[in-house]
N, C-alpha and C positions, 0 to 999 in steps of 0.2 A: 368535657373534651368533645370536640366536634370531629366526626369522621367524614373525610372527603371521599366521595365516590370517584372511582377511577374507571374510565372507559378506554379501551384500546380499540383503535380502528385498524383492521387488517385489510389492506388493499392487495388484491392479487397483482403479481408482477406482470409486466407486459410480456407477451409471448410472440416471438417472431414466427409468422406463419410461412413466409416464403420470400425469396429474393428474386427480383426481376432486374438484372443489371445492377445499377446503383440504388434502385428503389427497394425498400424493405416494406413488406406488408406485416403490420404489427397488430395483434389483438390486445386491446387495452383491458384493464381490470374491470371496467364497467360493461364489457361484452361487445363494445363497438370496435371497429377496425380503423386503422390510420395508416397512411402512406408516409414513409420517412425517407428523405434523401432524394437524390436525382433531380432532374429538371422538371419543369412544369409539363412539358410535352411527354416526358417519360411517365410521369404520374398519370397523365390523361390516358396513355396507352394501357397502363395497368388497370385503371378504372373501367376501360372498355372491355378488357379481358375478363375482369371480374363480373361485369354485367352479362357477358356471354356464357361463361363457364362456372361461375360461383355466385349465382344470384342471391344466395342466402346471406352474403356479407353485407353488413350495414356499416357505412362509413360515418365516423364522427363528423360533426360540423366543422368546416375549416376555420382556423383561427384567424385573427386579424393579420398576423404575420404571413400566413399562406395566401391570404387574399391580396396583400400588398405585392407579393412575388408574382402573382398571376397578372397584375395590371401592367 
C-alpha cells in the first residue's frame, strides 16, 4: 500500500489596512500591499500619501489588468 503525503498550504487572508474614499489599502498574505477600487487618479493620490506618511509600505507589482486601466 502506498501512502500519499498531504501538504496543506495556509495562506494568510488579505487584511484591509485603510479606506481612502473608494480606494482600499489591502495587505496581502505575502506581506505586500495592494490598492483596490477607485479611479486611477485616486489610487495615485493614495500612493503619494503612502510615500509621504507610510514609507514602509511595499506595493505589489501592478497586474496586466491594472496596467490596461492606466493606459
